[in-house]
N, C-alpha and C positions, 0 to 999 in steps of 0.2 A: 458827928451825928447832926449837929445844927446845920452844917454845910449841905449834907445830904437832904435834909428836910427842906432847905431853901430851894435846892435843885428840883426836888419833886414838886414843890409848890409852883415853881416857875413853869415846869412842864405841864402841870394840870391847867394852869391859867391859859397857857398857849393853846392847849387842846380845846378848852372851852371857847376861846375866841374863834378858833377855826370853825367849830361847829356852828356858832352863832352867825358867822359871816358867810357860811356856805350858802349858795343860792337855793339849794333844795330845802334849806331850813326857813329862809325868809320869803321864799316865793313858791309856795306849795302848788300854786296853779300852773306853774311852768313845768311841762312834762316832755320827755323825750320818748322816741319809739323804743330805745334800748335803755336798760337800767345801767346804773354805774357799775354794777358787778359785771354785766355782760361786756362792757367796753373796757374793763380792766381798771377802772378808777378806784374801786374799793381795794383791790390788791395794791395799787400804787399808794393809797393812803396808809395802808398798814405798813408798807416798807418805809414810807416817809416818817412814820412814828419812830421806827427803829433808828434811822439815821439821825433824827433830831435828838434822840436820847444819847446816842454815841458822841455826837459833836457838840453837846450842850455847852461845854466850857471853852470850846476852841473855834466856834463858828466865825467870829470876827477875824481871828488870826488866819483861819483857812481862806476866807474871802480875800484878805489882804495879799496872801501868798499867791492865790490864783490870778489876781489882778496883776501882780508883778510878773508872773510867768507869761501872761498874755501880751504884756508890753515888751517883752524880750523877743528879739528877732529869732533866736534859736531856742526859745522856751518850748517845753514839751508838756502837753496836757495828757496825763495818763487816763486810762479807762476808768480806774477807780475814782480819780478826781472828778471826772464828768458824772459818774453815777452819783457821787455824793452831792454835787451841786444841784443835780436834777431833783433831789429829794430835800434839799435845804432851802432852795430858792423861795423868796418871798415876793409878793406883788409890789415891788418898788422899781423905779427906773434903774437904780444902781444894780440891783440884782439881775434884772432882765438884760441889761447891757452886758454885764459880766458873763451871764450864761451864753448869750449869743456869741460873744468873743471866744469863749471856751469851745463852743461847738465848731466854729470856723477854724480855730487853731487845731483842734483835734482831727477834723477832716483833712486839713492840709498836711499834717504830719503823717497820718496813716496812709494818705495817698502817695506821698513821697517814699515811704518805707515799704509800700506794697504788702502790708500785713493785713490780717483779718481785722475788720472794724466792728466795734460794738454797735449793734443796731439800736440806736437811741430814738429813732423817729416815733415809734408807738409810745414810748415813755414821755417824750416831750409833749405829745398831744394830750396824754392823760394828765400831765402836770398842768397844762393850760386849762383843761376842763375843770380840774380840781380848784384852780385859782380863779376860774370864771373869767378868762381873758380871751375872748374871741378875736379881737383885733390883733393882739400880739401873736396869736396862733396863726392867723392868716398871713401876717408879715413874715414869719419864719418859714411858712410853707412856700411863700413866693421867693424866698432867698435862693438864688440860683446855686450858690455854693453848697446848699444843704438839700437840694431837691431829691437826690437819689435816696437819701435816708428816710424819706416819707413815702416811698413807693411800696408800702405794705398795707394790706387790707385793714389791719387793726388801727393804724395811724389815720388812714383815710376815714374810717368809720367814726373814730373819736372826734376828728375835726368836723365832720358833717353834723354829728350830734350836737356839738357845741354851737355851731352856727344856727342849727335848727332851733335850739333852745332860745336863741336870741332873735329869732324871726329874721335872720339874715339870708333870705331866700335867693336874692340875686347873687350873693357871694357863694352860696352853695352851688349854683349853676356854673360859676366860674371855676370852682375847685373841681367839680365833676367833669367839666369839659377838658380841663388840663390833664387830669388823670386818664380820661378816655383817650386823649390824643397820645399820651405816653405809653399806656399799657393796654388799651382796648377794652371793650365791653365785657369780655370773658373774665378779665382780671377783677373788674368791679363786682361781678357776681350779684348776690342778694343785697348788697349795700345799696343797690339802685332804689330800693323801697323808700329810702330817705329822700330821694329826689322827687318821687311821685308824691310823697307826703308834703314836701315843701311847696310843690307846684299846686297841689290841691288847697293848701292853706292860703297861698297867694291868690289863686283863682283869677288869673288874668289871661288874656288871649296869648300873650307872650309865653307865660308859663305853660299854658296848654300845648302850644306848638312845640315847646322844648320837650315836655314830657312825652308827647306822642312820638317825637323823633327818637327819644331814648327807648321807648317801648318797642318800636319797630326794630331797632338795632338789637335789643335784647331778645326779641322773639325770633330773630334770624339765627340765634345761637341755641337758645332753649326757651321753653315756655316760662314767662315771668311767674313769680309766686302768685298765689291767690290774692294776697293782700295788695300786691302791686297792680294786678289786673282790676281789682275792685276799685282802687283809688283812681286808676286811669279812666275807668268807665264813669265814675262819679264826676270827675273833672270834666269829661267830655259832655256829659249831660248838662252840667252847670254852664258850660260855654256854648250852649245851643247847638251841640253836635250829638244829639241823642242817637241818631242813626249810627254814628261811629261807635258810640257806647255799646249798642246792641251787637255790632259786629265783633267788638272786643269780647263781650260776654259770651258770645256763641263759641268762643275758642276755649272757654274755661272747662276744666275737667270735672269740677264738682258742682254740677248743676243743682245739687240739693243743699248747698250751703245757704245760710240765711242772708249773707251779703249779696250773693249772685241773684237769688230770688227777688230780694227787695230792690236791687238796682234795675232789674228787668221791668218791674212794675213802675219804678220811678221814670225810666226812659220812655216806656209806652205812654205813661200819663202825660209826660212832657209833649209827646208827639200827638196826643189825643187819639191814640189808636187803642181804644178801650176794648175792642173785641179780642185782641191778643192777650189781654190780661186774664180773661175768663179761664182758659185752660191752666194757667199758672196757679190761680187760686184753687181751682178744682183739684188739681193734682195734689196740692198740700192737704186739702180737706179729706180727700179720699185715700190718703196714705194708709196702707193696710198692714204694715209691719207690726208685729206684736212687740211690746216692750216700752221703755220709757221715752224713746225718741219720738218727737212730733215736729214736723216741718213748721218753722216759725217765720214771721215777717216782722220787720221793725214797725212799731206802732206809728211812728211819725210819718213813715212812707204811706201806710194805708190810710191814715187820717187825712193826709194831703189829697190822696185819691178820692176819698169820700167827699171832701169839701168841693173838689172840682166837679164831681158827678152831680152835686146838688145844683150846680149852675148850668148843667148841660140838659139838652133835650134830645136824647138819643135812644135808640131801641134797646141798647144793652144796659141802660141805667138800672132798671129794676133788678135784673139778674145779678149785676155786680153788687148792688146794695145788699141783696140777700146773702150773697157769698161773704161779704164783709161782716155782716151780722153773725154768720156762722163761725167765722174766725174768732170773733169776740167771745161768742158763747163757749167755744171749745178751747178758749185760752191759748190761741195760737198767735198772739201778738206779744212782742217783747217790749215791755214798757220800762225796762231797767235802763236802757240807753238808746240813743238815736243811732241812725246808720253811721253818721260821721264820727260820733264818739266811739263806735265800734272799730271803725277804720283807723282811728288815731290812738287806740289803746296800746300800751306798751307791749313789746314783744319780749316774752320771757324765754330767752334762748336755752337756759339750763333746763327749765321745765319742759320746753318743747322737744329738745333732743332726747331727754329721758323718755318722754311719752312716745315719741316716734319709734324708739327702739322696741318698746313694748308692743306697739301697733303692728310691727312686722311679724309678730307671732300669731296675729289674728288672721283668720282665713276668709272672712266674708265681710261685705260692705256694711251689713247691719251692725255688726259689732263695732266697727269704726265709728259709726254714727252714735251708737249707744254710749261710748266713753267720751263723746264730746269732741269729735274731730274738728268741729267748727272753730275751736279755740286755736287751731294751728294757722288760721288764715292771717 
């Protein structure tokens, strides 16, 4: 009984330490576009708990045995050995070196035997995300012996999310380019939103050119997501390419979304083409659909427009100021978040997929707007 109590106490202390050391606990301000649940980290953590419980009294013995096997020329790492180590590994040089040796040994043996191989790539990246180790994750990704095992969308996404969380935007471009060359833009799919987000965060000429190249490639296959299109247009405007932003926005399907409306106003404001803003504001103000939906603009975008108008001497000035006042009176400005906060808010895949399934049953555009389709951007 005393032994069991000691084991339970040891396990609880270990779990408490893990919670306190996790980056999401100590760095609340650091957010990713995808939740830990969506990239599989939560499921990994639950499985890790099970393995830690099962191996509680034999962890050191297991590590010693695996090290011995790796040092043997004819040593064999079995699938269950690798699975166990992936969920027992700690953030130490010894553990990390042992894990890499086990991965290489496992790949070598399975390749020689021509047997089906355990797909460990996604689990490895979730493990690095959980342990908050972007540099180690990048090193393993670059390991030529293991490259094939990371050619899965889920491992690619987890790695990009980890790098994004640590503001490693240059490294994200490297990873993206490598996967793009190996598998093509069609394989990358909607994960491209992470690149647009990183390029917008970095906001340099180099990142803008890279993002635009990616957007063109993606558009040649299928229309990028509304979030990707909005990020690309926002970045273009910030990089003094508002004309390009407007061309990108003209290709968007949902002209009625708050991000598209606000970005058009932002781009025209940057270009000082105030006349074109009038019909955008009027369309929102004259919206005649009955119901709860009302076209909104982000307040920070309209406030910037208003401030610039105060400095201008143009014929459209009074008309625009009156329209802005009407937007305020009719509460059609979103003061809850800025445009960029909206673009960077987390994507809830579970909620979005459930909602989209429900949306397929609705037959008209008004109902889509009524239930908040803007949340899917």
